[in-house]
PADORO-117529 format. One record per residue (C-alpha): x, z, y; residue number from 1; residue in one letter. Coordinates in steps of 0.05 Angstrom, whole numbers, padded with zeros to 5 digits. Layout:
<rs>
+--------+--------+--------+-----+------+
!     c1 !     c3 !     c2 ! seq ! type !
+--------+--------+--------+-----+------+
!      X !      Z !      Y ! NUM !    a !
...
+--------+--------+--------+-----+------+
</rs>
This chain:
<rs>
+--------+--------+--------+-----+------+
!     c1 !     c3 !     c2 ! seq ! type !
+--------+--------+--------+-----+------+
!  00252 ! -00329 ! -00290 !   1 !    x !
!  00188 ! -00316 ! -00250 !   2 !    x !
!  00166 ! -00247 ! -00231 !   3 !    x !
!  00112 ! -00254 ! -00286 !   4 !    x !
!  00162 ! -00265 ! -00339 !   5 !    x !
!  00199 ! -00207 ! -00318 !   6 !    x !
!  00138 ! -00164 ! -00315 !   7 !    x !
!  00122 ! -00185 ! -00383 !   8 !    x !
!  00187 ! -00183 ! -00413 !   9 !    x !
!  00173 ! -00129 ! -00461 !  10 !    x !
!  00091 ! -00127 ! -00460 !  11 !    x !
!  00070 ! -00199 ! -00478 !  12 !    x !
!  00068 ! -00188 ! -00552 !  13 !    x !
!  00045 ! -00116 ! -00548 !  14 !    x !
! -00019 ! -00090 ! -00573 !  15 !    x !
! -00013 ! -00030 ! -00530 !  16 !    x !
! -00069 ! -00017 ! -00476 !  17 !    x !
! -00052 ! -00048 ! -00415 !  18 !    x !
! -00119 ! -00032 ! -00373 !  19 !    x !
! -00181 !  00008 ! -00381 !  20 !    x !
! -00236 ! -00023 ! -00340 !  21 !    x !
! -00299 ! -00002 ! -00374 !  22 !    x !
! -00267 ! -00030 ! -00440 !  23 !    x !
! -00195 ! -00024 ! -00467 !  24 !    x !
! -00153 ! -00090 ! -00458 !  25 !    x !
! -00082 ! -00102 ! -00494 !  26 !    x !
! -00023 ! -00129 ! -00462 !  27 !    x !
! -00028 ! -00187 ! -00512 !  28 !    x !
! -00097 ! -00210 ! -00496 !  29 !    x !
! -00086 ! -00205 ! -00420 !  30 !    x !
! -00016 ! -00252 ! -00429 !  31 !    x !
! -00052 ! -00302 ! -00471 !  32 !    x !
! -00099 ! -00317 ! -00411 !  33 !    x !
! -00043 ! -00312 ! -00365 !  34 !    x !
! -00006 ! -00373 ! -00404 !  35 !    x !
! -00078 ! -00413 ! -00410 !  36 !    x !
! -00089 ! -00408 ! -00337 !  37 !    x !
! -00019 ! -00419 ! -00309 !  38 !    x !
! -00015 ! -00480 ! -00354 !  39 !    x !
! -00078 ! -00506 ! -00321 !  40 !    x !
! -00046 ! -00491 ! -00254 !  41 !    x !
!  00020 ! -00522 ! -00276 !  42 !    x !
! -00019 ! -00582 ! -00301 !  43 !    x !
! -00058 ! -00601 ! -00240 !  44 !    x !
! -00037 ! -00649 ! -00186 !  45 !    x !
! -00036 ! -00591 ! -00133 !  46 !    x !
!  00026 ! -00547 ! -00124 !  47 !    x !
!  00006 ! -00506 ! -00061 !  48 !    x !
! -00011 ! -00431 ! -00054 !  49 !    x !
! -00071 ! -00403 ! -00086 !  50 !    x !
! -00122 ! -00360 ! -00054 !  51 !    x !
! -00143 ! -00296 ! -00096 !  52 !    x !
! -00204 ! -00257 ! -00077 !  53 !    x !
! -00223 ! -00200 ! -00123 !  54 !    x !
! -00234 ! -00125 ! -00124 !  55 !    x !
! -00192 ! -00091 ! -00177 !  56 !    x !
! -00205 ! -00122 ! -00244 !  57 !    x !
! -00176 ! -00158 ! -00308 !  58 !    x !
! -00196 ! -00222 ! -00268 !  59 !    x !
! -00146 ! -00203 ! -00210 !  60 !    x !
! -00092 ! -00185 ! -00257 !  61 !    x !
! -00095 ! -00247 ! -00298 !  62 !    x !
! -00103 ! -00294 ! -00236 !  63 !    x !
! -00046 ! -00260 ! -00199 !  64 !    x !
!  00003 ! -00266 ! -00255 !  65 !    x !
! -00022 ! -00332 ! -00271 !  66 !    x !
! -00008 ! -00361 ! -00207 !  67 !    x !
!  00067 ! -00334 ! -00204 !  68 !    x !
!  00076 ! -00356 ! -00273 !  69 !    x !
!  00058 ! -00427 ! -00252 !  70 !    x !
!  00114 ! -00423 ! -00195 !  71 !    x !
!  00062 ! -00433 ! -00144 !  72 !    x !
!  00046 ! -00378 ! -00093 !  73 !    x !
! -00006 ! -00325 ! -00097 !  74 !    x !
! -00042 ! -00302 ! -00035 !  75 !    x !
! -00084 ! -00237 ! -00045 !  76 !    x !
! -00132 ! -00222 !  00003 !  77 !    x !
! -00185 ! -00170 !  00020 !  78 !    x !
! -00251 ! -00184 ! -00003 !  79 !    x !
! -00282 ! -00160 !  00061 !  80 !    x !
! -00238 ! -00203 !  00102 !  81 !    x !
! -00279 ! -00242 !  00156 !  82 !    x !
! -00294 ! -00316 !  00145 !  83 !    x !
! -00253 ! -00329 !  00208 !  84 !    x !
! -00195 ! -00306 !  00174 !  85 !    x !
! -00206 ! -00337 !  00110 !  86 !    x !
! -00210 ! -00405 !  00148 !  87 !    x !
! -00148 ! -00388 !  00178 !  88 !    x !
! -00111 ! -00374 !  00117 !  89 !    x !
! -00138 ! -00433 !  00081 !  90 !    x !
! -00117 ! -00480 !  00135 !  91 !    x !
! -00053 ! -00452 !  00154 !  92 !    x !
! -00030 ! -00454 !  00080 !  93 !    x !
! -00069 ! -00520 !  00060 !  94 !    x !
! -00102 ! -00482 !  00002 !  95 !    x !
! -00132 ! -00527 ! -00050 !  96 !    x !
! -00146 ! -00473 ! -00106 !  97 !    x !
! -00184 ! -00406 ! -00101 !  98 !    x !
! -00195 ! -00357 ! -00153 !  99 !    x !
! -00255 ! -00316 ! -00131 ! 100 !    x !
! -00303 ! -00268 ! -00165 ! 101 !    x !
! -00368 ! -00293 ! -00180 ! 102 !    x !
! -00402 ! -00237 ! -00140 ! 103 !    x !
! -00360 ! -00255 ! -00082 ! 104 !    x !
! -00374 ! -00330 ! -00080 ! 105 !    x !
! -00425 ! -00320 ! -00020 ! 106 !    x !
! -00363 ! -00297 !  00020 ! 107 !    x !
! -00337 ! -00373 !  00021 ! 108 !    x !
! -00408 ! -00411 !  00018 ! 109 !    x !
! -00395 ! -00442 !  00085 ! 110 !    x !
! -00328 ! -00467 !  00071 ! 111 !    x !
! -00320 ! -00540 !  00054 ! 112 !    x !
! -00303 ! -00540 ! -00018 ! 113 !    x !
! -00297 ! -00617 ! -00026 ! 114 !    x !
! -00221 ! -00613 ! -00027 ! 115 !    x !
! -00215 ! -00538 ! -00054 ! 116 !    x !
! -00222 ! -00521 ! -00134 ! 117 !    x !
! -00263 ! -00454 ! -00138 ! 118 !    x !
! -00253 ! -00412 ! -00198 ! 119 !    x !
! -00289 ! -00348 ! -00222 ! 120 !    x !
! -00290 ! -00307 ! -00280 ! 121 !    x !
! -00329 ! -00358 ! -00322 ! 122 !    x !
! -00278 ! -00412 ! -00313 ! 123 !    x !
! -00221 ! -00367 ! -00333 ! 124 !    x !
! -00260 ! -00354 ! -00399 ! 125 !    x !
! -00277 ! -00426 ! -00411 ! 126 !    x !
! -00200 ! -00450 ! -00398 ! 127 !    x !
! -00189 ! -00487 ! -00462 ! 128 !    x !
! -00131 ! -00456 ! -00504 ! 129 !    x !
! -00076 ! -00508 ! -00511 ! 130 !    x !
! -00043 ! -00513 ! -00584 ! 131 !    x !
!  00023 ! -00521 ! -00553 ! 132 !    x !
!  00019 ! -00453 ! -00521 ! 133 !    x !
!  00048 ! -00406 ! -00568 ! 134 !    x !
!  00093 ! -00353 ! -00543 ! 135 !    x !
!  00100 ! -00383 ! -00476 ! 136 !    x !
!  00101 ! -00451 ! -00439 ! 137 !    x !
!  00136 ! -00505 ! -00464 ! 138 !    x !
!  00203 ! -00520 ! -00430 ! 139 !    x !
!  00175 ! -00580 ! -00398 ! 140 !    x !
!  00120 ! -00535 ! -00372 ! 141 !    x !
!  00161 ! -00477 ! -00347 ! 142 !    x !
!  00163 ! -00483 ! -00267 ! 143 !    x !
!  00231 ! -00494 ! -00236 ! 144 !    x !
!  00237 ! -00435 ! -00186 ! 145 !    x !
!  00293 ! -00399 ! -00154 ! 146 !    x !
!  00292 ! -00322 ! -00151 ! 147 !    x !
!  00290 ! -00329 ! -00076 ! 148 !    x !
!  00229 ! -00378 ! -00075 ! 149 !    x !
!  00166 ! -00341 ! -00046 ! 150 !    x !
!  00122 ! -00314 ! -00102 ! 151 !    x !
!  00067 ! -00278 ! -00059 ! 152 !    x !
!  00041 ! -00271 !  00013 ! 153 !    x !
!  00006 ! -00212 !  00035 ! 154 !    x !
! -00029 ! -00218 !  00097 ! 155 !    x !
! -00027 ! -00160 !  00138 ! 156 !    x !
! -00062 ! -00145 !  00209 ! 157 !    x !
! -00006 ! -00141 !  00270 ! 158 !    x !
!  00000 ! -00144 !  00344 ! 159 !    x !
! -00023 ! -00213 !  00346 ! 160 !    x !
! -00095 ! -00234 !  00340 ! 161 !    x !
! -00084 ! -00270 !  00275 ! 162 !    x !
! -00065 ! -00239 !  00211 ! 163 !    x !
!  00009 ! -00243 !  00193 ! 164 !    x !
!  00029 ! -00271 !  00121 ! 165 !    x !
!  00089 ! -00226 !  00095 ! 166 !    x !
!  00129 ! -00273 !  00047 ! 167 !    x !
!  00158 ! -00237 ! -00013 ! 168 !    x !
!  00205 ! -00271 ! -00062 ! 169 !    x !
!  00208 ! -00264 ! -00135 ! 170 !    x !
!  00273 ! -00224 ! -00127 ! 171 !    x !
!  00241 ! -00180 ! -00074 ! 172 !    x !
!  00188 ! -00163 ! -00123 ! 173 !    x !
!  00233 ! -00153 ! -00185 ! 174 !    x !
!  00283 ! -00110 ! -00141 ! 175 !    x !
!  00232 ! -00061 ! -00109 ! 176 !    x !
!  00197 ! -00052 ! -00182 ! 177 !    x !
!  00257 ! -00034 ! -00215 ! 178 !    x !
!  00277 !  00018 ! -00159 ! 179 !    x !
!  00208 !  00049 ! -00164 ! 180 !    x !
!  00208 !  00055 ! -00243 ! 181 !    x !
!  00275 !  00087 ! -00232 ! 182 !    x !
!  00257 !  00147 ! -00189 ! 183 !    x !
!  00191 !  00162 ! -00220 ! 184 !    x !
!  00219 !  00157 ! -00281 ! 185 !    x !
!  00158 !  00113 ! -00313 ! 186 !    x !
!  00156 !  00097 ! -00385 ! 187 !    x !
!  00104 !  00066 ! -00436 ! 188 !    x !
!  00078 !  00138 ! -00439 ! 189 !    x !
!  00052 !  00134 ! -00367 ! 190 !    x !
! -00021 !  00117 ! -00351 ! 191 !    x !
! -00039 !  00116 ! -00275 ! 192 !    x !
! -00110 !  00119 ! -00250 ! 193 !    x !
! -00117 !  00067 ! -00195 ! 194 !    x !
! -00164 !  00066 ! -00135 ! 195 !    x !
! -00118 !  00028 ! -00085 ! 196 !    x !
! -00133 ! -00042 ! -00081 ! 197 !    x !
! -00089 ! -00094 ! -00116 ! 198 !    x !
! -00087 ! -00139 ! -00054 ! 199 !    x !
! -00051 ! -00077 ! -00014 ! 200 !    x !
!  00022 ! -00073 ! -00031 ! 201 !    x !
!  00015 !  00001 ! -00052 ! 202 !    x !
! -00037 ! -00015 ! -00104 ! 203 !    x !
!  00003 ! -00080 ! -00130 ! 204 !    x !
!  00062 ! -00038 ! -00138 ! 205 !    x !
!  00027 !  00009 ! -00189 ! 206 !    x !
!  00011 ! -00053 ! -00227 ! 207 !    x !
!  00077 ! -00079 ! -00224 ! 208 !    x !
!  00114 ! -00018 ! -00243 ! 209 !    x !
!  00064 !  00002 ! -00304 ! 210 !    x !
!  00066 ! -00062 ! -00335 ! 211 !    x !
!  00139 ! -00073 ! -00328 ! 212 !    x !
!  00142 ! -00007 ! -00371 ! 213 !    x !
!  00085 ! -00024 ! -00422 ! 214 !    x !
!  00044 !  00038 ! -00385 ! 215 !    x !
! -00026 !  00031 ! -00372 ! 216 !    x !
! -00076 !  00032 ! -00311 ! 217 !    x !
! -00147 !  00060 ! -00312 ! 218 !    x !
! -00185 !  00021 ! -00258 ! 219 !    x !
! -00229 !  00066 ! -00212 ! 220 !    x !
! -00272 !  00022 ! -00159 ! 221 !    x !
! -00318 !  00081 ! -00147 ! 222 !    x !
! -00285 !  00123 ! -00096 ! 223 !    x !
! -00347 !  00125 ! -00055 ! 224 !    x !
! -00363 !  00178 ! -00108 ! 225 !    x !
! -00291 !  00217 ! -00108 ! 226 !    x !
! -00311 !  00259 ! -00166 ! 227 !    x !
! -00310 !  00208 ! -00208 ! 228 !    x !
! -00234 !  00201 ! -00190 ! 229 !    x !
! -00219 !  00275 ! -00213 ! 230 !    x !
! -00263 !  00262 ! -00282 ! 231 !    x !
! -00231 !  00205 ! -00299 ! 232 !    x !
! -00158 !  00237 ! -00293 ! 233 !    x !
! -00179 !  00285 ! -00348 ! 234 !    x !
! -00226 !  00235 ! -00385 ! 235 !    x !
! -00173 !  00179 ! -00401 ! 236 !    x !
! -00108 !  00230 ! -00398 ! 237 !    x !
! -00078 !  00201 ! -00338 ! 238 !    x !
! -00005 !  00220 ! -00324 ! 239 !    x !
! -00006 !  00192 ! -00254 ! 240 !    x !
! -00045 !  00188 ! -00189 ! 241 !    x !
! -00033 !  00146 ! -00123 ! 242 !    x !
! -00066 !  00152 ! -00054 ! 243 !    x !
! -00061 !  00144 !  00018 ! 244 !    x !
! -00069 !  00209 !  00063 ! 245 !    x !
! -00147 !  00199 !  00069 ! 246 !    x !
! -00145 !  00195 ! -00012 ! 247 !    x !
! -00120 !  00262 ! -00018 ! 248 !    x !
! -00158 !  00290 !  00042 ! 249 !    x !
! -00222 !  00269 !  00015 ! 250 !    x !
! -00205 !  00297 ! -00051 ! 251 !    x !
! -00188 !  00367 ! -00026 ! 252 !    x !
! -00250 !  00365 !  00016 ! 253 !    x !
! -00304 !  00332 ! -00028 ! 254 !    x !
! -00286 !  00350 ! -00097 ! 255 !    x !
! -00272 !  00407 ! -00147 ! 256 !    x !
! -00197 !  00389 ! -00151 ! 257 !    x !
! -00180 !  00461 ! -00126 ! 258 !    x !
! -00215 !  00485 ! -00186 ! 259 !    x !
! -00192 !  00435 ! -00234 ! 260 !    x !
! -00134 !  00432 ! -00291 ! 261 !    x !
! -00107 !  00368 ! -00303 ! 262 !    x !
! -00061 !  00384 ! -00368 ! 263 !    x !
! -00042 !  00308 ! -00371 ! 264 !    x !
! -00018 !  00296 ! -00303 ! 265 !    x !
!  00056 !  00286 ! -00294 ! 266 !    x !
!  00061 !  00263 ! -00226 ! 267 !    x !
!  00022 !  00243 ! -00161 ! 268 !    x !
!  00050 !  00196 ! -00106 ! 269 !    x !
!  00034 !  00192 ! -00033 ! 270 !    x !
!  00049 !  00136 !  00011 ! 271 !    x !
!  00014 !  00091 !  00066 ! 272 !    x !
!  00015 !  00140 !  00128 ! 273 !    x !
!  00032 !  00214 !  00138 ! 274 !    x !
! -00003 !  00266 !  00098 ! 275 !    x !
! -00003 !  00329 !  00148 ! 276 !    x !
!  00036 !  00384 !  00117 ! 277 !    x !
! -00020 !  00427 !  00114 ! 278 !    x !
! -00051 !  00387 !  00058 ! 279 !    x !
!  00020 !  00374 !  00022 ! 280 !    x !
!  00017 !  00452 !  00017 ! 281 !    x !
! -00051 !  00451 ! -00011 ! 282 !    x !
! -00027 !  00400 ! -00065 ! 283 !    x !
!  00036 !  00441 ! -00077 ! 284 !    x !
! -00006 !  00507 ! -00086 ! 285 !    x !
! -00055 !  00471 ! -00132 ! 286 !    x !
! -00011 !  00430 ! -00177 ! 287 !    x !
!  00045 !  00471 ! -00195 ! 288 !    x !
!  00064 !  00433 ! -00258 ! 289 !    x !
!  00058 !  00369 ! -00226 ! 290 !    x !
!  00115 !  00325 ! -00188 ! 291 !    x !
!  00088 !  00311 ! -00118 ! 292 !    x !
!  00129 !  00247 ! -00091 ! 293 !    x !
!  00119 !  00236 ! -00015 ! 294 !    x !
!  00138 !  00162 ! -00001 ! 295 !    x !
!  00143 !  00118 !  00053 ! 296 !    x !
!  00142 !  00038 !  00056 ! 297 !    x !
!  00115 ! -00021 !  00088 ! 298 !    x !
!  00092 ! -00085 !  00061 ! 299 !    x !
!  00149 ! -00121 !  00095 ! 300 !    x !
!  00192 ! -00081 !  00047 ! 301 !    x !
!  00153 ! -00104 ! -00016 ! 302 !    x !
!  00126 ! -00034 ! -00018 ! 303 !    x !
!  00172 !  00021 ! -00016 ! 304 !    x !
!  00231 !  00040 !  00028 ! 305 !    x !
!  00239 !  00117 !  00011 ! 306 !    x !
!  00213 !  00178 ! -00028 ! 307 !    x !
!  00229 !  00248 ! -00023 ! 308 !    x !
!  00247 !  00280 ! -00091 ! 309 !    x !
!  00193 !  00335 ! -00117 ! 310 !    x !
!  00242 !  00394 ! -00122 ! 311 !    x !
!  00260 !  00384 ! -00046 ! 312 !    x !
!  00184 !  00383 ! -00024 ! 313 !    x !
!  00183 !  00455 !  00002 ! 314 !    x !
!  00252 !  00456 !  00027 ! 315 !    x !
!  00246 !  00388 !  00068 ! 316 !    x !
!  00170 !  00392 !  00081 ! 317 !    x !
!  00147 !  00331 !  00132 ! 318 !    x !
!  00207 !  00287 !  00111 ! 319 !    x !
!  00199 !  00217 !  00079 ! 320 !    x !
!  00266 !  00231 !  00043 ! 321 !    x !
!  00320 !  00176 !  00034 ! 322 !    x !
!  00320 !  00103 !  00014 ! 323 !    x !
!  00296 !  00087 ! -00053 ! 324 !    x !
!  00352 !  00063 ! -00102 ! 325 !    x !
!  00393 !  00006 ! -00075 ! 326 !    x !
!  00359 !  00012 ! -00006 ! 327 !    x !
!  00394 !  00032 !  00057 ! 328 !    x !
!  00349 !  00069 !  00103 ! 329 !    x !
!  00375 !  00099 !  00168 ! 330 !    x !
!  00357 !  00119 !  00242 ! 331 !    x !
!  00396 !  00082 !  00297 ! 332 !    x !
!  00397 !  00087 !  00377 ! 333 !    x !
!  00383 !  00028 !  00420 ! 334 !    x !
!  00456 !  00006 !  00410 ! 335 !    x !
!  00451 !  00003 !  00336 ! 336 !    x !
!  00496 !  00070 !  00321 ! 337 !    x !
!  00469 !  00116 !  00276 ! 338 !    x !
!  00436 !  00179 !  00309 ! 339 !    x !
!  00462 !  00249 !  00309 ! 340 !    x !
!  00421 !  00299 !  00270 ! 341 !    x !
!  00359 !  00317 !  00317 ! 342 !    x !
!  00367 !  00253 !  00360 ! 343 !    x !
!  00306 !  00204 !  00361 ! 344 !    x !
!  00318 !  00134 !  00338 ! 345 !    x !
!  00296 !  00068 !  00304 ! 346 !    x !
!  00278 !  00074 !  00229 ! 347 !    x !
!  00311 !  00011 !  00202 ! 348 !    x !
!  00321 ! -00014 !  00127 ! 349 !    x !
!  00367 ! -00056 !  00092 ! 350 !    x !
!  00358 ! -00080 !  00016 ! 351 !    x !
!  00335 ! -00137 ! -00032 ! 352 !    x !
!  00262 ! -00114 ! -00021 ! 353 !    x !
!  00261 ! -00139 !  00049 ! 354 !    x !
!  00213 ! -00196 !  00063 ! 355 !    x !
!  00240 ! -00271 !  00076 ! 356 !    x !
!  00194 ! -00265 !  00140 ! 357 !    x !
!  00127 ! -00282 !  00164 ! 358 !    x !
!  00099 ! -00344 !  00143 ! 359 !    x !
!  00096 ! -00394 !  00200 ! 360 !    x !
!  00108 ! -00345 !  00251 ! 361 !    x !
!  00189 ! -00340 !  00271 ! 362 !    x !
!  00174 ! -00299 !  00336 ! 363 !    x !
!  00144 ! -00246 !  00302 ! 364 !    x !
!  00198 ! -00250 !  00243 ! 365 !    x !
!  00250 ! -00246 !  00297 ! 366 !    x !
!  00220 ! -00183 !  00328 ! 367 !    x !
!  00228 ! -00143 !  00264 ! 368 !    x !
!  00287 ! -00175 !  00225 ! 369 !    x !
!  00352 ! -00166 !  00268 ! 370 !    x !
!  00420 ! -00156 !  00251 ! 371 !    x !
!  00407 ! -00160 !  00178 ! 372 !    x !
!  00362 ! -00104 !  00181 ! 373 !    x !
!  00284 ! -00094 !  00181 ! 374 !    x !
!  00261 ! -00054 !  00240 ! 375 !    x !
!  00206 ! -00018 !  00215 ! 376 !    x !
!  00173 !  00003 !  00281 ! 377 !    x !
!  00177 !  00074 !  00267 ! 378 !    x !
!  00215 !  00129 !  00306 ! 379 !    x !
!  00250 !  00181 !  00267 ! 380 !    x !
!  00304 !  00236 !  00260 ! 381 !    x !
!  00350 !  00257 !  00212 ! 382 !    x !
!  00371 !  00329 !  00191 ! 383 !    x !
!  00441 !  00353 !  00175 ! 384 !    x !
!  00433 !  00330 !  00102 ! 385 !    x !
!  00413 !  00259 !  00122 ! 386 !    x !
!  00332 !  00267 !  00110 ! 387 !    x !
!  00287 !  00224 !  00149 ! 388 !    x !
!  00229 !  00255 !  00187 ! 389 !    x !
!  00180 !  00207 !  00220 ! 390 !    x !
!  00163 !  00223 !  00293 ! 391 !    x !
!  00114 !  00173 !  00308 ! 392 !    x !
!  00100 !  00095 !  00306 ! 393 !    x !
!  00139 !  00070 !  00370 ! 394 !    x !
!  00074 !  00040 !  00401 ! 395 !    x !
!  00036 !  00106 !  00384 ! 396 !    x !
!  00082 !  00151 !  00423 ! 397 !    x !
!  00043 !  00176 !  00483 ! 398 !    x !
!  00082 !  00180 !  00549 ! 399 !    x !
!  00043 !  00234 !  00593 ! 400 !    x !
!  00070 !  00260 !  00659 ! 401 !    x !
!  00141 !  00241 !  00643 ! 402 !    x !
!  00142 !  00273 !  00570 ! 403 !    x !
!  00146 !  00232 !  00506 ! 404 !    x !
!  00096 !  00265 !  00464 ! 405 !    x !
!  00088 !  00257 !  00386 ! 406 !    x !
!  00018 !  00252 !  00358 ! 407 !    x !
!  00041 !  00285 !  00294 ! 408 !    x !
!  00057 !  00352 !  00321 ! 409 !    x !
! -00008 !  00359 !  00354 ! 410 !    x !
! -00047 !  00335 !  00298 ! 411 !    x !
! -00018 !  00388 !  00249 ! 412 !    x !
! -00036 !  00441 !  00294 ! 413 !    x !
! -00111 !  00418 !  00300 ! 414 !    x !
! -00113 !  00411 !  00222 ! 415 !    x !
! -00097 !  00481 !  00215 ! 416 !    x !
! -00160 !  00502 !  00243 ! 417 !    x !
! -00206 !  00512 !  00181 ! 418 !    x !
! -00267 !  00471 !  00199 ! 419 !    x !
! -00228 !  00406 !  00219 ! 420 !    x !
! -00232 !  00355 !  00165 ! 421 !    x !
! -00188 !  00300 !  00194 ! 422 !    x !
! -00157 !  00291 !  00264 ! 423 !    x !
! -00122 !  00234 !  00299 ! 424 !    x !
! -00088 !  00245 !  00366 ! 425 !    x !
! -00080 !  00183 !  00414 ! 426 !    x !
! -00060 !  00164 !  00488 ! 427 !    x !
! -00114 !  00142 !  00535 ! 428 !    x !
! -00101 !  00114 !  00606 ! 429 !    x !
! -00101 !  00175 !  00657 ! 430 !    x !
! -00091 !  00156 !  00736 ! 431 !    x !
! -00053 !  00221 !  00742 ! 432 !    x !
! -00010 !  00226 !  00677 ! 433 !    x !
! -00004 !  00156 !  00660 ! 434 !    x !
! -00027 !  00170 !  00590 ! 435 !    x !
! -00067 !  00231 !  00572 ! 436 !    x !
! -00070 !  00265 !  00505 ! 437 !    x !
! -00141 !  00249 !  00468 ! 438 !    x !
! -00159 !  00281 !  00399 ! 439 !    x !
! -00210 !  00247 !  00356 ! 440 !    x !
! -00237 !  00300 !  00306 ! 441 !    x !
! -00282 !  00296 !  00243 ! 442 !    x !
! -00307 !  00372 !  00228 ! 443 !    x !
! -00358 !  00414 !  00192 ! 444 !    x !
! -00392 !  00478 !  00223 ! 445 !    x !
! -00406 !  00487 !  00299 ! 446 !    x !
! -00329 !  00481 !  00325 ! 447 !    x !
! -00325 !  00463 !  00400 ! 448 !    x !
! -00281 !  00425 !  00449 ! 449 !    x !
! -00259 !  00496 !  00474 ! 450 !    x !
! -00246 !  00529 !  00399 ! 451 !    x !
! -00197 !  00470 !  00394 ! 452 !    x !
! -00165 !  00474 !  00464 ! 453 !    x !
! -00156 !  00550 !  00461 ! 454 !    x !
! -00123 !  00543 !  00393 ! 455 !    x !
! -00078 !  00492 !  00415 ! 456 !    x !
! -00059 !  00532 !  00479 ! 457 !    x !
! -00032 !  00581 !  00434 ! 458 !    x !
!  00010 !  00538 !  00393 ! 459 !    x !
!  00033 !  00483 !  00443 ! 460 !    x !
!  00060 !  00472 !  00506 ! 461 !    x !
!  00013 !  00462 !  00560 ! 462 !    x !
!  00028 !  00385 !  00567 ! 463 !    x !
!  00015 !  00376 !  00493 ! 464 !    x !
! -00058 !  00405 !  00492 ! 465 !    x !
! -00105 !  00352 !  00490 ! 466 !    x !
! -00143 !  00337 !  00553 ! 467 !    x !
! -00197 !  00299 !  00519 ! 468 !    x !
! -00231 !  00313 !  00448 ! 469 !    x !
! -00285 !  00276 !  00418 ! 470 !    x !
! -00323 !  00293 !  00351 ! 471 !    x !
! -00339 !  00236 !  00308 ! 472 !    x !
! -00366 !  00237 !  00235 ! 473 !    x !
! -00317 !  00194 !  00204 ! 474 !    x !
! -00248 !  00161 !  00219 ! 475 !    x !
! -00250 !  00082 !  00222 ! 476 !    x !
! -00210 !  00064 !  00162 ! 477 !    x !
! -00200 ! -00004 !  00126 ! 478 !    x !
! -00207 ! -00013 !  00055 ! 479 !    x !
! -00139 !  00017 !  00035 ! 480 !    x !
! -00155 !  00083 !  00069 ! 481 !    x !
! -00114 !  00067 !  00132 ! 482 !    x !
! -00140 !  00088 !  00200 ! 483 !    x !
! -00155 !  00035 !  00246 ! 484 !    x !
! -00123 !  00056 !  00308 ! 485 !    x !
! -00151 !  00004 !  00344 ! 486 !    x !
! -00224 !  00025 !  00333 ! 487 !    x !
! -00207 !  00090 !  00366 ! 488 !    x !
+--------+--------+--------+-----+------+
</rs>
């Protein structure tokens, strides 16, 4: 069984609404196009990976599940990726087929297409419907795949100059989807508004989980107009919404969300980085009847690693919770032993959602997959009840004058200042201290460097007070809303 078979197990014949993207599209109509396209791919002479370049759309969904259904590997990539990285991926994986939105064709105009088949929305519509495709592919057309075969490769920027390809198996995807459905209590009645891109593992997980339970998705590609996000929740009676920290910070600062009422909303989820406690509290005060799930994950873990149950949000504020169902998440010291409460250690994970490795990169794989565990690269502590709190990315810990400083604590204090919209704290080279604390701040009004330093001196030890403060109009972010630290 491919991951696509698992996803459409209960939905392939359903006339229920699967997606709202300007129009309503049913599961049955999507699945028929998935079958047709998968048949075309299976019938071709090529059997290598297939590149997919598209913004969130019906086109993306059809192509994504078609490639997986055909037994080939799907490579969804960011439409804003550089030509250099596109060529690198095409060459590394010997790509012979590309699905790309028509409006993005210029992105690959400089690529030699003599050996590459390029398909757009028009081609998907014109693929002939074979009479022998009834409810599924014939037995001889079914791909011969094992659950441990790679289904998807998601490229993520890493410590090297080249992007790293995270290899996820059919079983990885099935396992993680099952776990998320379980703890979010998703059903066919759930409808999620999607602003996160599908090529990003958090966005893809929304597609996976809601299709699995025959729920529905509302696609919103207009986050540059954030008020539309708020309006669509009520317009389409969404029960769920998901975002990264910047998503919620923007909604809290730039929309009327605080004055709004959301009678249909059952839950919201947040992952993709740490949302400062001050914003979590705002959401709690605003959405008293809504379940708020704070979550933690990585592409290398197929999406999700942990969650904090909503009823513990106030009591365990700042925690990422514990491992999702069936996944072990723990904090260990340099000797592989679990730390005592309050001790800092490495956050590691074990479970069937952990990637197979990085494509064609054994060296990088061996750095993160050790002793049967995924080393996340995050440092954390546990409390007396076993709940985990992230201190910082290991590489982001600031070593200043012999002190190890977590940026998180300083960021939380600066964000308490009313006119501060966003803040990131980093370490910069310093001849005296080795590293000095620098705060990069987005604010409104006439706040000054002295204002921030004075406030921090009242709240923090002297060695944690930022030595440098820089004001900028906006923090550099990627298309998923994650902060680009290398730009700072």
